[in-house]
The first five atom37 places (N, CA, C, CB, O) and aatype in JSON, in Angstrom:
{
  "aatype": [12, 11, 2, 11, 16, 16, 10, 16, 10, 9, 0, 13, 7, 10, 13, 10, 9, 7, 13, 19, 7, 10, 9, 19, 2, 10, 9, 7, 10, 14, 13, 12, 10, 16, 3, 17, 10, 2, 5, 10, 13, 7, 16, 0, 9, 7, 13, 10, 10, 11, 10, 10, 10, 19, 12, 9, 7, 10, 7, 10, 0, 19, 13, 0, 2, 15, 14, 6, 11, 6, 14, 18, 3, 6, 18, 13, 3, 7, 3, 11, 13, 3],
  "atom_mask": [
    [1, 1, 1, 1, 1],
    [1, 1, 1, 1, 1],
    [1, 1, 1, 1, 1],
    [1, 1, 1, 1, 1],
    [1, 1, 1, 1, 1],
    [1, 1, 1, 1, 1],
    [1, 1, 1, 1, 1],
    [1, 1, 1, 1, 1],
    [1, 1, 1, 1, 1],
    [1, 1, 1, 1, 1],
    [1, 1, 1, 1, 1],
    [1, 1, 1, 1, 1],
    [1, 1, 1, 0, 1],
    [1, 1, 1, 1, 1],
    [1, 1, 1, 1, 1],
    [1, 1, 1, 1, 1],
    [1, 1, 1, 1, 1],
    [1, 1, 1, 0, 1],
    [1, 1, 1, 1, 1],
    [1, 1, 1, 1, 1],
    [1, 1, 1, 0, 1],
    [1, 1, 1, 1, 1],
    [1, 1, 1, 1, 1],
    [1, 1, 1, 1, 1],
    [1, 1, 1, 1, 1],
    [1, 1, 1, 1, 1],
    [1, 1, 1, 1, 1],
    [1, 1, 1, 0, 1],
    [1, 1, 1, 1, 1],
    [1, 1, 1, 1, 1],
    [1, 1, 1, 1, 1],
    [1, 1, 1, 1, 1],
    [1, 1, 1, 1, 1],
    [1, 1, 1, 1, 1],
    [1, 1, 1, 1, 1],
    [1, 1, 1, 1, 1],
    [1, 1, 1, 1, 1],
    [1, 1, 1, 1, 1],
    [1, 1, 1, 1, 1],
    [1, 1, 1, 1, 1],
    [1, 1, 1, 1, 1],
    [1, 1, 1, 0, 1],
    [1, 1, 1, 1, 1],
    [1, 1, 1, 1, 1],
    [1, 1, 1, 1, 1],
    [1, 1, 1, 0, 1],
    [1, 1, 1, 1, 1],
    [1, 1, 1, 1, 1],
    [1, 1, 1, 1, 1],
    [1, 1, 1, 1, 1],
    [1, 1, 1, 1, 1],
    [1, 1, 1, 1, 1],
    [1, 1, 1, 1, 1],
    [1, 1, 1, 1, 1],
    [1, 1, 1, 1, 1],
    [1, 1, 1, 1, 1],
    [1, 1, 1, 0, 1],
    [1, 1, 1, 1, 1],
    [1, 1, 1, 0, 1],
    [1, 1, 1, 1, 1],
    [1, 1, 1, 1, 1],
    [1, 1, 1, 1, 1],
    [1, 1, 1, 1, 1],
    [1, 1, 1, 1, 1],
    [1, 1, 1, 1, 1],
    [1, 1, 1, 1, 1],
    [1, 1, 1, 1, 1],
    [1, 1, 1, 1, 1],
    [1, 1, 1, 1, 1],
    [1, 1, 1, 1, 1],
    [1, 1, 1, 1, 1],
    [1, 1, 1, 1, 1],
    [1, 1, 1, 1, 1],
    [1, 1, 1, 1, 1],
    [1, 1, 1, 1, 1],
    [1, 1, 1, 1, 1],
    [1, 1, 1, 1, 1],
    [1, 1, 1, 0, 1],
    [1, 1, 1, 1, 1],
    [1, 1, 1, 1, 1],
    [1, 1, 1, 1, 1],
    [1, 1, 1, 1, 1]
  ],
  "atom_positions": [
    [[-18.19, -1.76, -2.28], [-17.23, -0.96, -3.02], [-17.27, -1.42, -4.48], [-15.79, -1.1, -2.42], [-17.19, -2.61, -4.77]],
    [[-17.39, -0.47, -5.35], [-17.61, -0.79, -6.75], [-16.31, -1.18, -7.47], [-18.24, 0.39, -7.44], [-16.32, -2.1, -8.28]],
    [[-15.23, -0.5, -7.2], [-13.97, -0.71, -7.92], [-12.98, -1.5, -7.09], [-13.37, 0.62, -8.31], [-11.81, -1.12, -7.0]],
    [[-13.42, -2.58, -6.5], [-12.57, -3.37, -5.63], [-11.38, -3.97, -6.38], [-13.39, -4.49, -4.98], [-10.25, -3.94, -5.89]],
    [[-11.64, -4.49, -7.57], [-10.56, -5.11, -8.35], [-9.55, -4.07, -8.81], [-11.14, -5.85, -9.56], [-8.35, -4.33, -8.77]],
    [[-10.02, -2.92, -9.23], [-9.12, -1.87, -9.7], [-8.22, -1.38, -8.57], [-9.91, -0.71, -10.29], [-7.02, -1.21, -8.75]],
    [[-8.81, -1.15, -7.4], [-8.01, -0.69, -6.26], [-7.0, -1.75, -5.82], [-8.93, -0.33, -5.1], [-5.88, -1.41, -5.43]],
    [[-7.4, -3.01, -5.89], [-6.48, -4.08, -5.51], [-5.31, -4.16, -6.49], [-7.21, -5.42, -5.45], [-4.17, -4.37, -6.07]],
    [[-5.58, -4.0, -7.78], [-4.49, -4.01, -8.77], [-3.55, -2.82, -8.59], [-5.07, -4.02, -10.18], [-2.33, -2.97, -8.71]],
    [[-4.11, -1.65, -8.32], [-3.27, -0.48, -8.08], [-2.42, -0.69, -6.83], [-4.13, 0.8, -7.93], [-1.23, -0.35, -6.81]],
    [[-3.03, -1.24, -5.79], [-2.3, -1.5, -4.55], [-1.18, -2.5, -4.78], [-3.25, -2.03, -3.46], [-0.07, -2.32, -4.28]],
    [[-1.46, -3.56, -5.53], [-0.43, -4.55, -5.82], [0.7, -3.94, -6.63], [-1.03, -5.74, -6.57], [1.87, -4.24, -6.39]],
    [[0.36, -3.08, -7.59], [1.39, -2.42, -8.38], [2.28, -1.52, -7.55], [0.0, 0.0, 0.0], [3.5, -1.54, -7.69]],
    [[1.68, -0.72, -6.67], [2.46, 0.15, -5.79], [3.37, -0.67, -4.88], [1.54, 1.04, -4.96], [4.54, -0.35, -4.7]],
    [[2.8, -1.73, -4.29], [3.59, -2.58, -3.41], [4.74, -3.23, -4.16], [2.7, -3.65, -2.76], [5.87, -3.25, -3.67]],
    [[4.46, -3.76, -5.34], [5.48, -4.47, -6.11], [6.6, -3.52, -6.55], [4.86, -5.14, -7.32], [7.77, -3.87, -6.43]],
    [[6.25, -2.35, -7.04], [7.27, -1.39, -7.48], [8.11, -0.93, -6.29], [6.61, -0.18, -8.16], [9.34, -0.86, -6.39]],
    [[7.47, -0.63, -5.18], [8.21, -0.2, -4.0], [9.1, -1.29, -3.44], [0.0, 0.0, 0.0], [10.25, -1.03, -3.08]],
    [[8.58, -2.51, -3.35], [9.34, -3.62, -2.77], [10.52, -4.0, -3.66], [8.44, -4.83, -2.55], [11.63, -4.19, -3.17]],
    [[10.28, -4.12, -4.95], [11.39, -4.45, -5.87], [12.4, -3.32, -5.89], [10.85, -4.71, -7.3], [13.61, -3.58, -5.93]],
    [[11.93, -2.08, -5.85], [12.86, -0.95, -5.79], [13.72, -0.98, -4.54], [0.0, 0.0, 0.0], [14.91, -0.67, -4.61]],
    [[13.14, -1.34, -3.4], [13.91, -1.46, -2.16], [14.95, -2.56, -2.24], [12.98, -1.71, -0.98], [16.12, -2.35, -1.9]],
    [[14.54, -3.73, -2.69], [15.46, -4.87, -2.75], [16.59, -4.61, -3.73], [14.7, -6.14, -3.15], [17.76, -4.86, -3.42]],
    [[16.26, -4.11, -4.9], [17.3, -3.84, -5.9], [18.22, -2.73, -5.42], [16.66, -3.45, -7.26], [19.42, -2.77, -5.69]],
    [[17.68, -1.74, -4.73], [18.5, -0.66, -4.19], [19.44, -1.17, -3.1], [17.61, 0.45, -3.64], [20.59, -0.73, -3.02]],
    [[18.96, -2.09, -2.26], [19.82, -2.65, -1.22], [20.94, -3.49, -1.81], [18.99, -3.49, -0.25], [22.03, -3.56, -1.24]],
    [[20.69, -4.13, -2.95], [21.74, -4.89, -3.63], [22.75, -3.94, -4.25], [21.14, -5.81, -4.72], [23.94, -4.25, -4.33]],
    [[22.29, -2.79, -4.68], [23.18, -1.79, -5.25], [23.02, -1.6, -6.75], [0.0, 0.0, 0.0], [23.85, -0.95, -7.38]],
    [[21.98, -2.17, -7.31], [21.73, -2.04, -8.74], [20.69, -0.94, -8.99], [21.27, -3.38, -9.35], [19.84, -0.71, -8.13]],
    [[20.75, -0.28, -10.13], [19.71, 0.72, -10.43], [18.44, 0.04, -10.93], [20.23, 1.74, -11.48], [18.49, -0.93, -11.68]],
    [[17.31, 0.56, -10.51], [16.0, 0.08, -10.96], [15.31, 1.25, -11.63], [15.13, -0.5, -9.76], [15.07, 2.28, -11.0]],
    [[14.99, 1.09, -12.91], [14.54, 2.2, -13.73], [13.3, 2.9, -13.16], [14.24, 1.71, -15.12], [13.2, 4.13, -13.22]],
    [[12.35, 2.14, -12.6], [11.1, 2.75, -12.16], [11.24, 3.6, -10.9], [10.09, 1.68, -11.92], [10.44, 4.5, -10.67]],
    [[12.25, 3.32, -10.08], [12.41, 4.08, -8.84], [13.78, 4.76, -8.71], [12.2, 3.17, -7.65], [14.06, 5.4, -7.7]],
    [[14.62, 4.63, -9.71], [15.94, 5.24, -9.64], [15.87, 6.77, -9.67], [16.82, 4.74, -10.79], [16.74, 7.45, -9.12]],
    [[14.84, 7.31, -10.3], [14.71, 8.76, -10.37], [14.46, 9.36, -8.98], [13.58, 9.15, -11.32], [14.78, 10.52, -8.75]],
    [[13.88, 8.58, -8.07], [13.68, 9.08, -6.7], [15.02, 9.34, -6.02], [12.85, 8.08, -5.87], [15.19, 10.35, -5.34]],
    [[15.97, 8.42, -6.2], [17.29, 8.6, -5.61], [18.02, 9.78, -6.24], [18.13, 7.33, -5.77], [18.7, 10.54, -5.55]],
    [[17.89, 9.94, -7.54], [18.58, 11.02, -8.22], [17.98, 12.39, -7.89], [18.56, 10.8, -9.73], [18.7, 13.38, -7.8]],
    [[16.68, 12.43, -7.7], [16.01, 13.7, -7.46], [16.08, 14.13, -5.99], [14.57, 13.62, -7.9], [16.32, 15.31, -5.7]],
    [[15.87, 13.19, -5.07], [15.77, 13.53, -3.66], [16.95, 13.08, -2.81], [14.53, 12.96, -3.1], [17.05, 13.47, -1.65]],
    [[17.82, 12.27, -3.35], [18.92, 11.73, -2.56], [18.6, 10.31, -2.1], [0.0, 0.0, 0.0], [17.47, 9.84, -2.23]],
    [[19.61, 9.65, -1.57], [19.46, 8.24, -1.22], [18.51, 8.02, -0.06], [20.81, 7.66, -0.89], [17.67, 7.13, -0.12]],
    [[18.63, 8.8, 1.0], [17.8, 8.58, 2.19], [16.33, 8.86, 1.92], [18.29, 9.46, 3.35], [15.47, 8.07, 2.29]],
    [[16.04, 9.98, 1.28], [14.65, 10.32, 0.98], [14.08, 9.35, -0.05], [14.54, 11.77, 0.46], [12.9, 8.99, 0.03]],
    [[14.89, 8.92, -1.01], [14.44, 7.92, -1.98], [14.08, 6.61, -1.32], [0.0, 0.0, 0.0], [13.09, 5.98, -1.68]],
    [[14.88, 6.2, -0.34], [14.59, 4.99, 0.42], [13.27, 5.12, 1.18], [15.74, 4.67, 1.39], [12.46, 4.19, 1.19]],
    [[13.07, 6.27, 1.81], [11.83, 6.49, 2.56], [10.61, 6.55, 1.64], [11.93, 7.77, 3.37], [9.54, 6.07, 2.01]],
    [[10.77, 7.12, 0.46], [9.66, 7.16, -0.48], [9.31, 5.77, -1.0], [9.99, 8.08, -1.65], [8.14, 5.48, -1.23]],
    [[10.31, 4.91, -1.17], [10.03, 3.53, -1.57], [9.32, 2.77, -0.46], [11.33, 2.8, -1.96], [8.43, 1.97, -0.72]],
    [[9.73, 3.02, 0.78], [9.01, 2.43, 1.91], [7.56, 2.93, 1.95], [9.72, 2.76, 3.24], [6.64, 2.17, 2.26]],
    [[7.38, 4.2, 1.65], [6.04, 4.78, 1.61], [5.2, 4.13, 0.52], [6.12, 6.29, 1.4], [4.0, 3.89, 0.72]],
    [[5.79, 3.84, -0.64], [5.08, 3.13, -1.7], [4.6, 1.77, -1.22], [5.97, 2.97, -2.93], [3.46, 1.38, -1.49]],
    [[5.47, 1.06, -0.51], [5.11, -0.27, 0.0], [3.97, -0.15, 1.0], [6.32, -0.96, 0.65], [3.01, -0.92, 0.95]],
    [[4.06, 0.8, 1.92], [3.03, 0.95, 2.95], [1.7, 1.41, 2.36], [3.49, 1.93, 4.02], [0.64, 0.94, 2.78]],
    [[1.74, 2.32, 1.39], [0.5, 2.77, 0.75], [-0.13, 1.61, -0.02], [0.78, 3.96, -0.2], [-1.35, 1.45, -0.01]],
    [[0.69, 0.81, -0.69], [0.17, -0.35, -1.4], [-0.51, -1.34, -0.47], [0.0, 0.0, 0.0], [-1.59, -1.84, -0.78]],
    [[0.12, -1.63, 0.67], [-0.49, -2.55, 1.64], [-1.77, -1.96, 2.23], [0.5, -2.87, 2.76], [-2.78, -2.66, 2.37]],
    [[-1.73, -0.69, 2.58], [-2.91, -0.05, 3.16], [-4.07, 0.0, 2.18], [0.0, 0.0, 0.0], [-5.22, -0.21, 2.56]],
    [[-3.78, 0.29, 0.93], [-4.83, 0.34, -0.09], [-5.41, -1.04, -0.34], [-4.28, 0.92, -1.38], [-6.62, -1.17, -0.57]],
    [[-4.58, -2.08, -0.29], [-5.08, -3.44, -0.47], [-5.99, -3.84, 0.68], [-3.91, -4.44, -0.59], [-7.03, -4.47, 0.47]],
    [[-5.62, -3.48, 1.89], [-6.47, -3.78, 3.05], [-7.78, -3.01, 2.95], [-5.74, -3.44, 4.37], [-8.85, -3.56, 3.22]],
    [[-7.71, -1.75, 2.57], [-8.92, -0.94, 2.43], [-9.84, -1.47, 1.34], [-8.54, 0.51, 2.13], [-11.06, -1.51, 1.52]],
    [[-9.26, -1.88, 0.22], [-10.07, -2.36, -0.9], [-10.75, -3.68, -0.6], [-9.21, -2.5, -2.15], [-11.83, -3.95, -1.11]],
    [[-10.14, -4.51, 0.23], [-10.69, -5.83, 0.5], [-11.4, -5.94, 1.84], [-9.6, -6.85, 0.44], [-11.77, -7.03, 2.25]],
    [[-11.59, -4.82, 2.52], [-12.32, -4.85, 3.78], [-13.82, -4.82, 3.49], [-11.91, -3.66, 4.7], [-14.25, -4.28, 2.47]],
    [[-14.61, -5.4, 4.38], [-16.07, -5.39, 4.15], [-16.62, -3.98, 4.24], [-16.79, -6.31, 5.17], [-16.1, -3.13, 4.97]],
    [[-17.69, -3.74, 3.5], [-18.26, -2.4, 3.47], [-18.99, -2.05, 4.76], [-19.22, -2.27, 2.31], [-18.85, -0.94, 5.27]],
    [[-19.75, -2.98, 5.29], [-20.52, -2.75, 6.5], [-20.07, -3.7, 7.58], [-22.02, -2.9, 6.23], [-19.63, -4.82, 7.31]],
    [[-20.18, -3.24, 8.81], [-19.91, -4.14, 9.92], [-21.01, -5.18, 10.0], [-19.79, -3.35, 11.26], [-22.19, -4.83, 9.9]],
    [[-20.65, -6.43, 10.16], [-21.71, -7.43, 10.3], [-22.48, -7.24, 11.61], [-21.11, -8.86, 10.23], [-21.92, -6.76, 12.6]],
    [[-23.71, -7.62, 11.61], [-24.56, -7.46, 12.8], [-24.09, -8.43, 13.87], [-26.05, -7.71, 12.45], [-23.91, -9.62, 13.62]],
    [[-23.9, -7.92, 15.06], [-23.49, -8.75, 16.19], [-24.73, -9.11, 17.0], [-22.43, -8.01, 17.08], [-25.34, -8.24, 17.62]],
    [[-25.09, -10.38, 16.99], [-26.33, -10.79, 17.65], [-26.21, -10.79, 19.17], [-26.73, -12.16, 17.18], [-27.22, -10.81, 19.87]],
    [[-24.99, -10.77, 19.69], [-24.81, -10.8, 21.13], [-24.8, -9.41, 21.75], [-23.53, -11.52, 21.47], [-25.01, -9.27, 22.96]],
    [[-24.55, -8.4, 20.94], [-24.54, -7.03, 21.45], [-25.34, -6.16, 20.5], [-23.09, -6.5, 21.62], [-24.89, -5.85, 19.4]],
    [[-26.49, -5.77, 20.93], [-27.32, -4.88, 20.13], [-27.14, -3.48, 20.69], [-28.83, -5.31, 20.15], [-27.69, -3.14, 21.74]],
    [[-26.38, -2.66, 19.99], [-26.04, -1.33, 20.48], [-27.23, -0.4, 20.58], [0.0, 0.0, 0.0], [-27.16, 0.6, 21.29]],
    [[-28.32, -0.69, 19.87], [-29.49, 0.18, 19.9], [-30.26, 0.1, 21.21], [-30.41, -0.15, 18.75], [-31.01, 1.02, 21.54]],
    [[-30.09, -0.97, 21.96], [-30.84, -1.13, 23.2], [-30.4, -0.15, 24.28], [-30.7, -2.54, 23.71], [-31.16, 0.15, 25.19]],
    [[-29.17, 0.34, 24.18], [-28.62, 1.17, 25.24], [-28.67, 2.65, 24.93], [-27.21, 0.76, 25.51], [-28.13, 3.45, 25.7]],
    [[-29.28, 3.04, 23.84], [-29.37, 4.46, 23.49], [-30.51, 5.14, 24.19], [-29.54, 4.63, 22.0], [-30.73, 6.33, 24.01]]
  ]
}
């Protein structure tokens, strides 16, 4: 994967914004970067969208840091059984 660092930084940013937005929202303070979600969609949908930001950030980080190819398994050669 060519843009591994860029995808990891984007994933970290999404995760951080979503997580901080969730924590600050649970405390009851407004957070400028995610407060518009609550105002536009309501509290419940805003909460779910922040959870979605966290999950997308984690998923993107896992995807960006996963190996490109499966390593060769010397104990099971799948080509022998075709």
